[in-house]
OpenMM code with the backbone's topology and positions (N, CA, C; nanometers):
from openmm import Vec3, app, unit

residues = "MET THR LYS ASN TYR ASN GLY GLY ARG GLY VAL LYS LEU ALA ASN LYS GLN GLN GLY LEU SER PHE ALA SER VAL LEU ALA ILE VAL SER VAL VAL VAL PHE ILE ALA LEU ALA GLY PHE LYS ILE GLY PRO TYR TYR MET GLU TYR LEU THR VAL LYS LYS ILE ALA SER ASP LEU THR LYS ASN ASP ASP LEU MET ARG GLY THR LYS SER LYS VAL VAL LYS HIS ILE ASP GLY ALA PHE HIS THR ASN SER LEU TRP ASP LEU LYS ALA LYS ASP THR ILE ASP LEU GLN LYS ASP GLY ASN LYS GLY TYR LEU VAL THR VAL ASN TYR GLU LYS ARG VAL ASN LEU LEU PHE ASN ILE ASP VAL VAL THR VAL PHE ASN LYS THR VAL ASN GLY ASP LYS".split()
positions = [
    Vec3(15.0249, 7.7555, 4.3268),
    Vec3(14.9825, 7.8880, 4.2968),
    Vec3(14.8462, 7.9114, 4.3626),
    Vec3(14.8275, 8.0323, 4.4139),
    Vec3(14.7035, 8.0680, 4.4809),
    Vec3(14.6030, 8.1176, 4.3806),
    Vec3(14.4816, 8.0693, 4.4001),
    Vec3(14.3751, 8.1089, 4.3100),
    Vec3(14.3132, 8.2394, 4.3571),
    Vec3(14.3042, 8.3376, 4.2719),
    Vec3(14.2435, 8.4661, 4.3046),
    Vec3(14.0955, 8.4612, 4.2705),
    Vec3(14.0152, 8.5200, 4.3612),
    Vec3(13.8702, 8.5187, 4.3424),
    Vec3(13.8175, 8.6517, 4.2895),
    Vec3(13.9039, 8.7456, 4.2631),
    Vec3(13.8563, 8.8770, 4.2198),
    Vec3(13.9073, 8.9138, 4.0813),
    Vec3(13.9203, 8.8202, 3.9997),
    Vec3(13.9588, 8.8475, 3.8630),
    Vec3(14.1089, 8.8574, 3.8412),
    Vec3(14.1903, 8.8025, 3.9273),
    Vec3(14.3332, 8.7993, 3.9084),
    Vec3(14.4069, 8.9272, 3.9418),
    Vec3(14.3563, 9.0109, 4.0264),
    Vec3(14.4229, 9.1367, 4.0595),
    Vec3(14.5248, 9.1213, 4.1715),
    Vec3(14.5421, 9.0073, 4.2272),
    Vec3(14.6445, 8.9850, 4.3276),
    Vec3(14.5981, 8.9990, 4.4718),
    Vec3(14.4736, 9.0343, 4.4975),
    Vec3(14.4221, 9.0476, 4.6329),
    Vec3(14.3484, 8.9200, 4.6667),
    Vec3(14.3851, 8.8602, 4.7805),
    Vec3(14.3218, 8.7350, 4.8222),
    Vec3(14.2073, 8.7658, 4.9183),
    Vec3(14.0936, 8.7063, 4.8962),
    Vec3(13.9781, 8.7232, 4.9840),
    Vec3(13.9684, 8.6046, 5.0773),
    Vec3(13.9296, 8.6299, 5.2001),
    Vec3(13.9142, 8.5222, 5.2980),
    Vec3(13.7914, 8.4393, 5.2622),
    Vec3(13.8003, 8.3108, 5.2910),
    Vec3(13.6881, 8.2220, 5.2639),
    Vec3(13.5689, 8.2506, 5.3546),
    Vec3(13.5971, 8.2841, 5.4811),
    Vec3(13.4875, 8.3211, 5.5717),
    Vec3(13.5412, 8.4182, 5.6763),
    Vec3(13.4533, 8.5048, 5.7214),
    Vec3(13.4919, 8.6058, 5.8187),
    Vec3(13.4960, 8.5438, 5.9570),
    Vec3(13.5942, 8.5831, 6.0383),
    Vec3(13.6069, 8.5314, 6.1736),
    Vec3(13.6143, 8.6476, 6.2710),
    Vec3(13.5592, 8.6287, 6.3929),
    Vec3(13.5669, 8.7306, 6.4970),
    Vec3(13.4466, 8.8230, 6.4970),
    Vec3(13.4504, 8.9181, 6.5909),
    Vec3(13.3421, 9.0147, 6.6050),
    Vec3(13.3765, 9.1426, 6.5303),
    Vec3(13.2749, 9.2076, 6.4823),
    Vec3(13.2965, 9.3361, 6.4166),
    Vec3(13.3171, 9.4436, 6.5233),
    Vec3(13.3648, 9.5577, 6.4823),
    Vec3(13.3865, 9.6686, 6.5748),
    Vec3(13.2551, 9.7113, 6.6394),
    Vec3(13.1470, 9.7130, 6.5644),
    Vec3(13.0164, 9.7522, 6.6171),
    Vec3(12.9693, 9.6545, 6.7250),
    Vec3(12.9939, 9.5264, 6.7049),
    Vec3(12.9551, 9.4259, 6.8044),
    Vec3(13.0340, 9.4441, 6.9334),
    Vec3(13.1626, 9.4659, 6.9211),
    Vec3(13.2467, 9.4871, 7.0392),
    Vec3(13.2023, 9.6141, 7.1115),
    Vec3(13.1749, 9.7197, 7.0384),
    Vec3(13.1301, 9.8451, 7.0976),
    Vec3(12.9968, 9.8264, 7.1700),
    Vec3(12.9049, 9.7512, 7.1130),
    Vec3(12.7750, 9.7256, 7.1762),
    Vec3(12.7926, 9.6460, 7.3060),
    Vec3(12.8766, 9.5450, 7.3039),
    Vec3(12.9008, 9.4634, 7.4235),
    Vec3(12.9647, 9.5474, 7.5330),
    Vec3(13.0640, 9.6270, 7.4980),
    Vec3(13.1307, 9.7123, 7.5965),
    Vec3(13.0325, 9.8142, 7.6540),
    Vec3(12.9458, 9.8697, 7.5704),
    Vec3(12.8466, 9.9670, 7.6178),
    Vec3(12.7516, 9.9047, 7.7187),
    Vec3(12.7058, 9.7836, 7.6925),
    Vec3(12.6153, 9.7151, 7.7851),
    Vec3(12.6862, 9.6861, 7.9170),
    Vec3(12.8087, 9.6389, 7.9111),
    Vec3(12.8845, 9.6081, 8.0319),
    Vec3(12.9080, 9.7359, 8.1142),
    Vec3(12.9431, 9.8454, 8.0483),
    Vec3(12.9658, 9.9722, 8.1183),
    Vec3(12.8361, 10.0215, 8.1827),
    Vec3(12.7233, 10.0096, 8.1138),
    Vec3(12.5951, 10.0532, 8.1697),
    Vec3(12.5590, 9.9713, 8.2939),
    Vec3(12.5769, 9.8402, 8.2879),
    Vec3(12.5468, 9.7537, 8.4032),
    Vec3(12.6396, 9.7864, 8.5197),
    Vec3(12.7675, 9.8084, 8.4914),
    Vec3(12.8622, 9.8436, 8.5975),
    Vec3(12.8262, 9.9784, 8.6598),
    Vec3(12.7897, 10.0755, 8.5777),
    Vec3(12.7509, 10.2069, 8.6283),
    Vec3(12.6287, 10.1949, 8.7190),
    Vec3(12.5301, 10.1188, 8.6753),
    Vec3(12.4101, 10.0991, 8.7570),
    Vec3(12.4461, 10.0301, 8.8892),
    Vec3(12.5335, 9.9324, 8.8845),
    Vec3(12.5762, 9.8639, 9.0063),
    Vec3(12.6485, 9.9551, 9.1030),
    Vec3(12.7354, 10.0401, 9.0508),
    Vec3(12.8089, 10.1331, 9.1368),
    Vec3(12.7194, 10.2418, 9.1954),
    Vec3(12.6163, 10.2794, 9.1230),
    Vec3(12.5254, 10.3829, 9.1724),
    Vec3(12.4221, 10.3272, 9.2701),
    Vec3(12.3702, 10.2075, 9.2432),
    Vec3(12.2612, 10.1509, 9.3236),
    Vec3(12.3119, 10.0613, 9.4366),
    Vec3(12.4243, 9.9980, 9.4167),
    Vec3(12.4790, 9.9035, 9.5151),
    Vec3(12.4901, 9.9581, 9.6563),
    Vec3(12.5451, 10.0782, 9.6759),
    Vec3(12.5574, 10.1303, 9.8126),
    Vec3(12.4233, 10.1461, 9.8846),
    Vec3(12.3170, 10.1730, 9.8097),
    Vec3(12.1857, 10.1869, 9.8734),
    Vec3(12.1338, 10.0523, 9.9229),
    Vec3(12.1640, 9.9455, 9.8515),
    Vec3(12.1247, 9.8129, 9.8997),
    Vec3(12.2063, 9.7729, 10.0217),
    Vec3(12.3337, 9.8104, 10.0242),
    Vec3(12.4154, 9.7819, 10.1428),
    Vec3(12.3617, 9.8608, 10.2632),
    Vec3(12.3219, 9.9839, 10.2402),
    Vec3(12.2628, 10.0673, 10.3444),
    Vec3(12.1335, 10.0033, 10.3958),
    Vec3(12.0515, 9.9527, 10.3038),
    Vec3(11.9262, 9.8875, 10.3420),
    Vec3(11.9518, 9.7644, 10.4281),
    Vec3(12.0523, 9.6859, 10.3926),
    Vec3(12.0840, 9.5675, 10.4729),
    Vec3(12.1246, 9.6076, 10.6146),
    Vec3(12.1959, 9.7182, 10.6271),
    Vec3(12.2347, 9.7671, 10.7596),
    Vec3(12.1119, 9.8143, 10.8376),
    Vec3(12.0223, 9.8876, 10.7734),
    Vec3(11.9003, 9.9351, 10.8399),
    Vec3(11.8151, 9.8163, 10.8837),
    Vec3(11.8046, 9.7168, 10.7973),
    Vec3(11.7261, 9.5973, 10.8312),
    Vec3(11.7873, 9.5233, 10.9499),
    Vec3(11.9193, 9.5182, 10.9556),
    Vec3(11.9888, 9.4528, 11.0683),
    Vec3(11.9646, 9.5308, 11.1977),
    Vec3(11.9694, 9.6640, 11.1904),
    Vec3(11.9417, 9.7459, 11.3086),
    Vec3(11.7992, 9.7212, 11.3573),
    Vec3(11.7035, 9.7148, 11.2654),
    Vec3(11.5638, 9.6897, 11.3017),
    Vec3(11.5473, 9.5499, 11.3609),
    Vec3(11.6167, 9.4531, 11.3042),
    Vec3(11.6084, 9.3167, 11.3558),
    Vec3(11.6671, 9.3075, 11.4969),
    Vec3(11.7804, 9.3730, 11.5183),
    Vec3(11.8405, 9.3737, 11.6524),
    Vec3(11.7503, 9.4451, 11.7523),
    Vec3(11.6813, 9.5467, 11.7064),
    Vec3(11.5895, 9.6214, 11.7923),
    Vec3(11.4762, 9.5317, 11.8423),
    Vec3(11.4229, 9.4489, 11.7548),
    Vec3(11.3107, 9.3628, 11.7944),
    Vec3(11.3532, 9.2551, 11.8934),
    Vec3(11.4809, 9.2257, 11.9003),
    Vec3(11.5296, 9.1248, 11.9955),
    Vec3(11.5545, 9.1827, 12.1343),
    Vec3(11.5508, 9.3150, 12.1487),
    Vec3(11.5731, 9.3814, 12.2766),
    Vec3(11.4371, 9.4072, 12.3420),
    Vec3(11.3940, 9.3134, 12.4261),
    Vec3(11.2604, 9.3203, 12.4861),
    Vec3(11.2419, 9.4427, 12.5758),
    Vec3(11.3442, 9.4785, 12.6520),
    Vec3(11.3316, 9.5950, 12.7414),
    Vec3(11.3079, 9.7221, 12.6609),
    Vec3(11.3835, 9.7386, 12.5550),
    Vec3(11.3692, 9.8580, 12.4716),
    Vec3(11.2346, 9.8580, 12.3985),
    Vec3(11.1904, 9.7423, 12.3523),
    Vec3(11.0640, 9.7334, 12.2781),
    Vec3(10.9435, 9.7664, 12.3657),
    Vec3(10.9569, 9.7494, 12.4962),
    Vec3(10.8468, 9.7827, 12.5872),
    Vec3(10.8585, 9.9258, 12.6401),
    Vec3(10.9623, 9.9968, 12.6006),
    Vec3(10.9829, 10.1351, 12.6444),
    Vec3(10.9002, 10.2317, 12.5621),
    Vec3(10.9281, 10.3588, 12.5824),
    Vec3(10.8533, 10.4605, 12.5103),
    Vec3(10.9010, 10.4689, 12.3652),
    Vec3(10.8139, 10.5230, 12.2814),
    Vec3(10.8463, 10.5352, 12.1392),
    Vec3(10.9651, 10.6291, 12.1182),
    Vec3(10.9717, 10.7368, 12.1948),
    Vec3(11.0835, 10.8309, 12.1795),
    Vec3(11.2161, 10.7658, 12.2173),
    Vec3(11.2148, 10.6775, 12.3153),
    Vec3(11.3367, 10.6058, 12.3553),
    Vec3(11.3818, 10.5109, 12.2431),
    Vec3(11.2859, 10.4445, 12.1796),
    Vec3(11.3171, 10.3541, 12.0690),
    Vec3(11.3737, 10.4321, 11.9503),
    Vec3(11.3113, 10.5447, 11.9182),
    Vec3(11.3582, 10.6275, 11.8065),
    Vec3(11.4993, 10.6797, 11.8345),
    Vec3(11.5253, 10.7211, 11.9568),
    Vec3(11.6593, 10.7690, 11.9938),
    Vec3(11.7622, 10.6572, 11.9805),
    Vec3(11.7249, 10.5370, 12.0185),
    Vec3(11.8153, 10.4226, 12.0048),
    Vec3(11.8460, 10.3944, 11.8570),
    Vec3(11.7443, 10.4011, 11.7731),
    Vec3(11.7634, 10.3769, 11.6293),
    Vec3(11.8541, 10.4838, 11.5689),
    Vec3(11.8300, 10.6107, 11.6033),
    Vec3(11.9160, 10.7181, 11.5523),
    Vec3(12.0606, 10.6980, 11.5955),
    Vec3(12.0803, 10.6556, 11.7181),
    Vec3(12.2159, 10.6275, 11.7658),
    Vec3(12.2807, 10.5134, 11.6882),
    Vec3(12.2016, 10.4097, 11.6583),
    Vec3(12.2546, 10.2980, 11.5792),
    Vec3(12.2881, 10.3421, 11.4370),
    Vec3(12.2071, 10.4307, 11.3800),
    Vec3(12.2365, 10.4850, 11.2469),
    Vec3(12.3695, 10.5595, 11.2477),
    Vec3(12.3926, 10.6409, 11.3493),
    Vec3(12.5177, 10.7165, 11.3565),
    Vec3(12.6365, 10.6244, 11.3811),
    Vec3(12.6171, 10.5209, 11.4619),
    Vec3(12.7245, 10.4248, 11.4868),
    Vec3(12.7660, 10.3545, 11.3578),
    Vec3(12.6692, 10.3299, 11.2704),
    Vec3(12.6957, 10.2598, 11.1443),
    Vec3(12.7198, 10.3550, 11.0271),
    Vec3(12.7462, 10.4815, 11.0569),
    Vec3(12.7786, 10.5840, 10.9563),
    Vec3(12.6669, 10.6057, 10.8542),
    Vec3(12.5445, 10.5963, 10.8984),
    Vec3(12.4290, 10.6258, 10.8127),
    Vec3(12.3825, 10.7668, 10.8463),
    Vec3(12.4635, 10.8651, 10.8107),
    Vec3(12.4436, 11.0032, 10.8538),
    Vec3(12.3195, 11.0676, 10.7934),
    Vec3(12.2813, 11.0309, 10.6739),
    Vec3(12.1683, 11.0982, 10.6085),
    Vec3(12.0332, 11.0349, 10.6404),
    Vec3(12.0306, 10.9321, 10.7242),
    Vec3(11.9041, 10.8666, 10.7589),
    Vec3(11.8582, 10.9090, 10.8984),
    Vec3(11.7291, 10.9225, 10.9133),
    Vec3(11.6668, 10.9511, 11.0424),
    Vec3(11.5654, 10.8410, 11.0699),
    Vec3(11.5543, 10.8018, 11.1953),
    Vec3(11.4646, 10.6923, 11.2330),
    Vec3(11.3203, 10.7224, 11.1947),
    Vec3(11.2779, 10.8466, 11.2149),
    Vec3(11.1377, 10.8801, 11.1864),
    Vec3(11.1059, 10.8728, 11.0375),
    Vec3(11.2089, 10.8810, 10.9511),
    Vec3(11.1880, 10.8761, 10.8066),
    Vec3(11.2037, 10.7360, 10.7478),
    Vec3(11.2653, 10.6451, 10.8209),
    Vec3(11.2981, 10.5142, 10.7632),
    Vec3(11.2291, 10.3968, 10.8309),
    Vec3(11.1959, 10.4102, 10.9575),
    Vec3(11.1385, 10.2973, 11.0317),
    Vec3(11.0054, 10.3391, 11.0925),
    Vec3(10.9027, 10.2591, 11.0650),
    Vec3(10.7703, 10.2823, 11.1219),
    Vec3(10.7539, 10.1943, 11.2451),
    Vec3(10.7083, 10.2540, 11.3534),
    Vec3(10.6824, 10.1801, 11.4772),
    Vec3(10.5336, 10.1850, 11.5058),
    Vec3(10.4720, 10.0674, 11.5152),
    Vec3(10.3304, 10.0595, 11.5482),
    Vec3(10.3153, 9.9764, 11.6746),
    Vec3(10.2315, 10.0227, 11.7629),
    Vec3(10.2115, 9.9539, 11.8898),
    Vec3(10.1603, 9.8123, 11.8660),
    Vec3(10.2264, 9.7164, 11.9305),
    Vec3(10.1879, 9.5750, 11.9225),
    Vec3(10.1762, 9.5249, 12.0659),
    Vec3(10.0645, 9.4692, 12.1025),
    Vec3(10.0405, 9.4272, 12.2405),
    Vec3(10.1370, 9.3219, 12.2907),
    Vec3(10.1838, 9.2348, 12.2030),
    Vec3(10.2680, 9.1231, 12.2468),
    Vec3(10.4132, 9.1624, 12.2704),
    Vec3(10.4737, 9.2297, 12.1741),
    Vec3(10.6169, 9.2566, 12.1814),
    Vec3(10.6507, 9.4023, 12.2045),
    Vec3(10.5543, 9.4896, 12.2106),
    Vec3(10.5818, 9.6307, 12.2306),
    Vec3(10.5558, 9.7113, 12.1045),
    Vec3(10.6341, 9.6864, 11.9979),
    Vec3(10.6184, 9.7583, 11.8715),
    Vec3(10.6364, 9.6630, 11.7532),
    Vec3(10.5608, 9.6902, 11.6492),
    Vec3(10.5815, 9.6238, 11.5214),
    Vec3(10.6745, 9.7148, 11.4418),
    Vec3(10.7882, 9.6631, 11.3981),
    Vec3(10.8924, 9.7436, 11.3341),
    Vec3(10.8900, 9.7178, 11.1837),
    Vec3(10.8726, 9.8252, 11.1050),
    Vec3(10.8711, 9.8152, 10.9598),
    Vec3(10.9727, 9.9130, 10.9013),
    Vec3(11.0655, 9.8586, 10.8226),
    Vec3(11.1597, 9.9421, 10.7485),
    Vec3(11.0865, 9.9857, 10.6218),
    Vec3(11.0735, 10.1174, 10.6027),
    Vec3(10.9947, 10.1668, 10.4904),
    Vec3(11.0501, 10.3021, 10.4452),
    Vec3(11.1276, 10.3016, 10.3371),
    Vec3(11.1794, 10.4268, 10.2820),
    Vec3(11.2225, 10.4043, 10.1383),
    Vec3(11.2529, 10.5140, 10.0702),
    Vec3(11.2993, 10.5036, 9.9320),
    Vec3(11.4186, 10.5950, 9.9107),
    Vec3(11.4983, 10.5596, 9.8124),
    Vec3(11.6149, 10.6390, 9.7730),
    Vec3(11.6067, 10.6645, 9.6237),
    Vec3(11.6499, 10.7820, 9.5823),
    Vec3(11.6517, 10.8198, 9.4412),
    Vec3(11.7937, 10.8583, 9.4053),
    Vec3(11.8435, 10.8044, 9.2925),
    Vec3(11.9783, 10.8363, 9.2465),
    Vec3(11.9733, 10.8637, 9.0958),
    Vec3(12.0505, 10.9625, 9.0529),
    Vec3(12.0594, 10.9944, 8.9108),
    Vec3(12.1509, 10.8932, 8.8444),
    Vec3(12.1020, 10.8261, 8.7418),
    Vec3(12.1815, 10.7259, 8.6720),
    Vec3(12.2580, 10.7886, 8.5557),
    Vec3(12.1875, 10.8455, 8.4624),
    Vec3(12.2475, 10.9138, 8.3475),
    Vec3(12.1590, 11.0310, 8.3085),
    Vec3(12.2190, 11.1445, 8.2880),
    Vec3(12.1492, 11.2633, 8.2393),
    Vec3(12.0204, 11.2859, 8.3175),
    Vec3(11.9047, 11.2645, 8.2561),
    Vec3(11.7778, 11.2852, 8.3261),
    Vec3(11.7099, 11.1532, 8.3636),
    Vec3(11.7858, 11.0468, 8.3724),
    Vec3(11.7326, 10.9156, 8.4098),
    Vec3(11.7649, 10.8910, 8.5567),
    Vec3(11.6607, 10.8787, 8.6386),
    Vec3(11.6765, 10.8497, 8.7808),
    Vec3(11.6301, 10.7077, 8.8090),
    Vec3(11.6898, 10.6479, 8.9111),
    Vec3(11.6481, 10.5170, 8.9580),
    Vec3(11.5959, 10.5348, 9.0998),
    Vec3(11.4740, 10.4871, 9.1241),
    Vec3(11.4138, 10.4943, 9.2570),
    Vec3(11.4123, 10.3531, 9.3140),
    Vec3(11.4740, 10.3376, 9.4309),
    Vec3(11.4725, 10.2085, 9.4986),
    Vec3(11.3821, 10.2220, 9.6209),
    Vec3(11.2881, 10.1321, 9.6348),
    Vec3(11.1925, 10.1342, 9.7451),
    Vec3(11.2212, 10.0149, 9.8348),
    Vec3(11.2379, 10.0439, 9.9633),
    Vec3(11.2662, 9.9393, 10.0616),
    Vec3(11.1499, 9.9332, 10.1589),
    Vec3(11.0901, 9.8153, 10.1733),
    Vec3(10.9769, 9.7970, 10.2610),
    Vec3(10.9820, 9.6555, 10.3167),
    Vec3(11.0057, 9.6440, 10.4460),
    Vec3(11.0194, 9.5117, 10.5082),
    Vec3(10.9742, 9.5206, 10.6528),
    Vec3(10.8813, 9.4347, 10.6918),
    Vec3(10.8424, 9.4233, 10.8315),
    Vec3(10.9355, 9.3228, 10.8965),
    Vec3(10.9952, 9.3635, 11.0068),
    Vec3(11.0972, 9.2820, 11.0725),
    Vec3(11.0395, 9.2276, 11.2009),
    Vec3(11.0642, 9.0992, 11.2239),
    Vec3(11.0280, 9.0419, 11.3536),
    Vec3(11.1539, 8.9856, 11.4182),
    Vec3(11.1482, 8.9615, 11.5456),
    Vec3(11.2666, 8.9184, 11.6208),
    Vec3(11.3050, 8.7740, 11.5990),
    Vec3(11.2271, 8.6985, 11.5228),
    Vec3(11.2566, 8.5560, 11.5042),
    Vec3(11.3735, 8.5325, 11.4117),
    Vec3(11.3985, 8.6245, 11.3165),
    Vec3(11.5025, 8.6026, 11.2157),
    Vec3(11.6314, 8.6670, 11.2559),
] * unit.nanometer
topology = app.Topology()
chain = topology.addChain("A")
for resn in residues:
    res = topology.addResidue(resn, chain)
    for name in ("N", "CA", "C"):
        topology.addAtom(name, app.Element.getBySymbol(name[0]), res)
């Protein structure tokens, strides 16, 4: 015979609770959804940055172009942006060129992107990297 713990009314109580409560599951799912949303919103900008950095790195390895005029270098960068489907980027807004006596130009990737995450919460990603031809 089963012993009742509630005064013999026929309802059996568990000795200990097992598993997660609904609130715990909801909290875990909310955190996972927020992280996934942030990844989907911010991830493409990091992929774009890696492409811009690669274009800048390839530029520094082209000695003839690096010794050319600044307008020629900017035109080459804009062409590389279009080739890589970076339609909303312009060379003058993303890459700084400073005259360097040894290699022609010092190339610095320097720009920021802003994306709306939720409601009135924006995420600003800042990209700043000086690229040399060694890497």
